[in-house]
N, C-alpha and C positions, 0 to 999 in steps of 0.2 A: 837402813842396812840394807833388808832382801827389796823393799819397793812393791809397790802393789802395781797385781796385775793376775792374769791366771796360772803368771811363771809362778807367783807367790804360793800357792797350791801344790805347783810343779816340785819347786826348788823341798818342798819338805817331805814330800811322796821321794827326793832323792837324794835318802838318806847319807849316801857319797860326800855330798855337796857340806851339810853339816859339822865335817869332822875340820875346818878348815879354823882353829878358832884363833891361831893365831892372828888369822887376816880379819878377825870380828873384833876381834881386840884392840887392834891397832886404831880403824875404822870407829870406833866405839866412845875410844880416847882420845880423837879428832872432838866427836861432834861434845865431849863433855869440855873442854877446853875451849871451844869454839863458845857455846851456849854460854859458858863464866866468864869470860871475855865479854860478851855481848849483853847478857844483864846482872852481873856478880855470881860469888859463890853459895851465896844463899841459895839452898833445895827449894824449901819452901816459898820464896815469893821470887822465883826463877822460873817459870814454869815447863822450858825447855829445856833448864838443867834438871829440873825434876822429871822432866818422858826419859834422855838420855841415862840418867843415873839408875831408873827401874829398870833401861832398857839391858846396861849392863849387870845387873842384877842378875837379873834373867837369865843372864850368860857367863852365870857364875866370878865374876870379874871378881878379884881383891876386893877388899876393900882400901886396901892399902893404895892399890891403882888406880883406881876413881878418887884417894884426896888426892895425888900426887897430879892425875890429869887436872882438878877443879885449879889446882895451885898457877899449875904451867897455865890456863888459862887467865885468873888475877894476877897474875907476875909474882906473883911469891917466888914459882921456883921458872927457873933458865927452861926455854923452849921453842921450839920452832912457832913461825908465827905463818898461820892457813887462811889461805883466800879459798874464799866460796863462789863458785856459780853453777851455770849448767849447759847442758852440751844437749844436741838432737839431733837424729837421723832416721836410717829408713833401715830395717832389717830383711832378710830373704820375703817374698809376699808383699809385698810395702806395709810391715806390719811396724807401728811407731813406733822406738824407743827415747825417752828422753832419762838423763842421767844429770844426777846432782853431785857435781864434783867436789870434793876436798881439799885441797892439795899446798904444798911451800914453793910448788914450784910451777906456774899456770902451761908456761910453753914446753916441757918437758911433758907435761902430763897430754895437752893439747895432740902434742905429737905421736904421741903412746896409742890411745885411743883413737885418735883419724887410724892408724896400722892397724888394728886392733880390729874394727868395723872393714875395711876394706880385706883383708883375711878371712875374717867369716861372710863374706855377701852379704854385707850392711854397707851403707856408706854416711857421711855425714851431712847435715843439712844446716842451713840459717836459721840462723836465733827467730822461735815463733814458726815456724815448719809442724812441727806436731804438738805443743805443750796447748794449743788450742781447744785438742780433742778429751783432753783431762780436767778433771774438776778437784778441785782440793778436798776431799772429805775424812773423818774419820771411818776406820776400817776395821771392826771387828771380829775376828773367824774363830765359830765354835765347833766345836765337832758334833753332830748332828744322834752320837749316844752321851752326850753328856748332857742334854735339856731337848724338854719335848718341844717342838716346834709354835704350837700358842702357847703355852709357856713364856721361853724363849722372849719370844713375841712380843707378851703383854708388860714382860717385865721391861723389853728396851724400850718399848713407845713411852712408856711413863714417865722414864729416868728421860726423856729427849732424844731418842732416835728419830730419825727420819725413813727409814723403810729396814725390809732385812731378804735376802735371796737367799735362794739356793744354790750352793757351789757344790754340788757333787757328792765329798762324802761330809761338807760344812754349812753351817750358817752364817751367812756374811751378815752383820749387821750396819747398816752406815749410820751415821752421823754426822751434824756440823760440827767443824772445828770446834768447836766453842762447848760445845756440849761430851766432848767426847769423852771426857775423865769421868763424869759422872755420869756415862753411862755404864764403862770401864767397873767403877766403882760398883753400882747399884746390881751386877753378874755378878763378881765377885761376893758380893752380901747374900747373893742367894748362893753359894759354893758353886759358883758356872765359873771356869776354869776359862781366858779364853786358850785357844792354843798360838793367835797371836795377834798384836793390839796396834796400831797405828792411824796415828795422821798422816792421808800419801794423796798420792795425785792421780786417783780412780777413773780412769777411762768410760768414756761414755757410751763409748761401744766396740765389740771386740770382734779381732780377727780369727778365722780356725785355717789352722796348716793343717796338712798331710801332704805325707811323702816323705821327698825330700827336703823341700821347704820346710815342712818342720823339725826334721832334723838338723838342718845348715842351722835354724834360730834358734834349737836349745844348744849347741853349740856357744854359737856368738854368746847368746845369754850367761852360758858356762863360762866363755875366755870372759866379761865382762863381772861378773861374781870371784875373778882373778885377782882383778885390781884393785890394792888398799887407798887407790884416790878416787873411787866409785863409791859415793857413801849410799846412794839410793839408785835404783834402775827400776823405772815404769815403763810397762808396755799394755798395746791391746791384744798379744799374743792369748791365742787359747789354741789346743788342740784336744783330737779324743782319747779317753779313758785306754782305749785297747793299744793306743798305739805308744805313749808314755809307760806305758810297763815292760816297752821294749826299746825307750829313749836311753 
């Protein structure tokens, strides 16, 4: 749902945005249903479904909700038929915005997102205009208080991680998509609990905004976060910690 950028860290620190449990549940239910439709309802044999169910459990979604979402996906229960696609565009300061969409009404959703982007100083782009700026990777965020840098790096690399970098108050461990689950499990086996873990589109470079551009970009991403149809948003937006405190 959150998607990866420095915005993942920003949203984590902006605690007020985490109160939208209803919208979070809606997005997760859609992802579970789609995963079950695409690969079957067996969590053990369907990696995408397993990831979606783990995300739902992390948000304390009741087991009955998860079960019903799987059954809607497999056709055991009636439910909406969802379509998946991506939209791309730019925010203030030329920041790249890549959105994954899940909806049962494509025309309505595209119209709503186009209006939202325009209203918040962004604009839609053609397919492929910003996707090339991102690479699909596993991203695992670990609080610096949870593990020493050298220990974390050694565990992650031994489990198959590609790299680790400083992300302010946390370490970010990067993996190839097929190594993601093994690295997460290795960290947990050493009692290191990630703050956030997902396979996401990682920006190759960041654009740091300040002043009005940064404020407008935060408002745009807040608006995007309000949409139940946008399941993930990826951006190469960055901002100073000092300005974050007042955003």
